[in-house]
N, C-alpha and C positions, 0 to 999 in steps of 0.2 A: 553708583557702582554697587552691584549687588555683592561683589567680593571686597569692597572697600569698608571704612569704619561705621559708614551710615546705614548701610543695609541690614547688618545684625541688629541694630537699634530698632529699625522699621519692623522688622518680622518680631522683634520681642514686644514692640507695641502693639503689634496684631494681635499676639497672644494675650496681652495683660488685658486689653478691651474684651477679647474674647470671653475671657476667664471673669471678669467683671461683669458681664451680661450672662454668666452661668450657661455657657454653651458647653457641650460635652466634649470631652477629650478627643474622640472621635473627629467631629466637626473641625475642632482646633487643628489638628493633624492634617485634614484635607485642605482647610483653607489656607493656611500657611503655605502647603506645597503648591496651590494655584497662585499665590500671589508670587512666590518664588519663580515658577514657571513662567509667569508673565513678565517679571522683570527681565528674566535673561532673554526670553523672546524678542523684547526690545531693545537690546544692547546694552542692558544693564543700567537703563536711565531710571532716574528715581520716578515713581508714579506721579509724584506732584508735578513733574514736567510733562507729563502725557495727559491724556484727556479721552474724550469720546472717541474720537477717531482711532486711537491705538487700541482701546477696548473693543471697539466694533471688529476691527481687523484681527485682533486675536482671538475672539469669539467665532467670528466666519471662518478663519483658518482651521479652527478645530472640526468645523462642520464640512469645509470643502476639501481641505488637504488631509486633515487627521480622520474624517469618516467617523468621527465619534457618534455616539448613542445622543439622542436628545436629553436624557436625565444627565448625562456627563457635562454637557455643555449648560445645562441649567444650574448644575452645581459650580462651575467654574464662574458663570454670572453672577451667582450669589457670592460668592467668595470676594469677586472684585467690587460689587456694589458696597459689601461690607467694609473693603478697605477704604474706599473713597468717600462714604457717607458717614462711617462709624469712626473710623480711624484718622482719615484726613480731613475730615470736615467739608468735603467737597459734594454738591449735589450733581449728579449727573442725570440729564433728561433722559427719558425713554429712548432706547436707541433703535429706532425704526431700521436702520440699514443693515442690522445683524441678519446673516445668513443662518436661518434657523435648522439644526439637524431634524431630519426626518423622524418623527415619532413613531415606533415600530407598534403595530396593533397585534399584540399576542394574547393568547389565553393562556392562563396560570396552568402550570403543572398541578395535577391532582392526583393522588393515588387512590385506588379502590378501598373499600372496606376490608377485603382480602389481604390487600398489599400492606395496609396499615396494620393488620394483625401479624402478618409475617415479618415485617420490619420490626415491630416492638417487641416479639417473641426471641429476636436475637440480640437484643439489647438488655442489659442489667444495671444495677447500681445507680449513682445518680443520673447518667445520660439517659437511661430509660426514664426514669421518673420524671427528667425535664422533657423529652420527648413526649412521653404521655400526658403531661400538663399541656403541652403547646396544642397538642391535637384535640386534647379534651376540653379546652377553655377558649381557643381562638387567639390567645395572647402572642404578641410580637416576642421574638426571642429576648430583646433587652428587657422587656417589660416582665418578662417571668424570671430575668437573671438578677433584676434589680428589685425583685418583690420582697418586702418587710413583712416580719413576722405579725405584727400588729393587723396587718391587712388580709391575713388569711382567718375566716370566720366559719369555724366548725359547726357552731350551732345554727347558723343559717345556710350552710353549704354554699358560701358565698366568698369571692376574691375581689377586693377592690384595687384597682389599678390606678395609681398614683401618677400625674403628671405624664400620661401618654403622650402618643404624637398631637402636637397642636396644644400641648399642656393642658389636656384635658382629662379629668379623672372619670371613671366609670366602672361598673360592675359585671362580672361575669360569674357563671356557675363554678363550684368547686365539685368535680367529679366525686361522686360517694365512693367508687371503686378505688381511688387514690387516696382517700382521707388516712388510712393507716399508714401508707408509706410517708405521706407529708407529715404526720405527727412524729414518725421516727427521723425525718429528717431536721424538724425544728429542735427535736431534742439533741440531736448531734450538733447542730448549731448553739444551741443552750451550753452545752459543755465547751466547745471552743470558746464561746464568749465569757465564760467563768475562768477558764486559762488565761486568757487573754488579760482580763482585769486582774487576775493574781500575779501577770508580769508586769503589769504597769501600762498596758495596752488598753484595747476594748472600745475604743471610741470609732462608733462608724461614721462614714461622711453622711452628711445630711444636705439636702439641697436648698440653695439659695441662703437666706439669712436665719433660717431656722436654728442652727447652731448657737448663734449669738442671742438669739431670742428664748431659746429654751437650753441653756448651758449644760443642763444634766441629761438632757434627752439622748446625746449619742452614745451613753453607755448603758442606757435603758436596754432591755431584752427587745422590747418591741420593735427598735429601730433597726436591729440586726438583720442581715439578709437571711432568707430562708434558706439561701444557696451559698454559704461563704466558700471561699477559697481554702485550700488545704492550708496554705502558709500566709503569712503577713507579708506585704510588701510596701514599698515607699510610694505615698500618692504622688504623681507627676505634677500635681499643681502646687503643692506646698512642702512636700517632701516629708510629710508626716507619715510615720510607720503606722499603718492599719490593716485590717483584713477587708479586701474587696471580694467581691462576687466571684462566682464560677467562671472559668475561663470557657468562653463559647467556643474557642477551637478544639477543646476536647470534646464537645457534644457534636461538633460538626464531622471530626474524624470518626467517631463512634456511630453516627448515622450513616456515614458513606460505607463502612465497613458492614454494618448491619443490612445495607440495600444490596452490597455484593453478596453476601452470604443467604439472603432472601430471594436472590435472583429477579430483583427489581431493576430493571435496565433504565428506567426514566432518569432525568437529572433531578436528585432528591436535594435540598436544602433544609433548614429550620422552618423557612418561610413555607416551605410546600405543606407542611402540617396545618398551618393556618389556613392555607388555601382548601384543603381537604375538610377542616372541620365547618367552613361556610358552606362548601357544596354539598357535603353530606346532610347538613340541617337542612337545606332547601329540598334535598332530595326526599326526605320523610315528610316535608310538609309544612314546616316553619315557614312563617311570612318573612318576606325579603326585610321589612322594617324591624323586625325583632333581630335578625341576623345582622343589621346595619349597625344598630345599637350594642350588641355583644362585641362586634369587630372594633367598634370606635370609629367608623367613617362618617365623615361631616355630611354626606348626603348618599342618598339611595342609589344615584347614579355609578358612585364608585362600587357598590355593592353588587350591582347589575352584571358585572363581568362574570361572575359565577353561574349567571343562568345559562351562559353559553357552554359551560363543561358539565351540565347535569348528564346523568346517565340515561338519557332518552334518545339516542341517536342524533343527526344531524339536525339542529334547530327544531329539537324535541319533536321531529316527524317520523312516525313508523313508515319503515319502507314497505312498498307493496309486496316485497318478496316474502316478507315476514307476516303478512296477513294469511 
């Protein structure tokens, strides 16, 4: 029963294994929510008493009755496979009977260079710098928020992105026009760090087992976030009070406000800036493999989506009306 004494223990065990395997707090929240939903959808039965048929029925129901997107269904599948394989130690065979949600074929939203200029002109402070960095480097939002001081190389005009999607490291350019603003931001982070150390805090969160391997590293300036939060807070994993990175919700609100002020009617998110970065590089002649490496895509096929939104008319063909 999900409401009985065993259910909280099961969800706690899911959380424990997720943290043991270093999954992010966002993934933990999502996986636990899907496990809870799966149990409730099956009359609060324990997952150990269910199996392939119940999992298939739940996932197929999401597609047929729930009409969810393919990415949502895949998220639920990943959560349930983690539950059975990693938490309960039960191997589930590939579930051929699952009705797959239809994957939508959509091109990404891209802002023109004029729209980018107008939007950024209506932003200021740290949201402006973050938005400029996302467009100027092609980083994902969380890659920018989790950027550490040691990974910004002003001498080489280069940024190293650690543990990106798929656990891969990569490098991208540091826009020269942002160097001065980034130096000021790092100085601000340095002053906050010194104040934290003086107050008995100042230990940054380190990935995996680095904090045990290098016990002094969490308090070193190089491991601090380039964009630290204004206030310290409790780490949801271990309850330690520390300074986390800037809140992405603040950037999201600032970006929406700027789009309204700039009269940009498109649906814009932080990821739109990454899409725009890739498209504009292709427009000015950079080859697709270079763009692939800068974005951190595992293959060229993923990057090719941007060739469909280049500013060259439908499929790159010039209308005879314009000749």
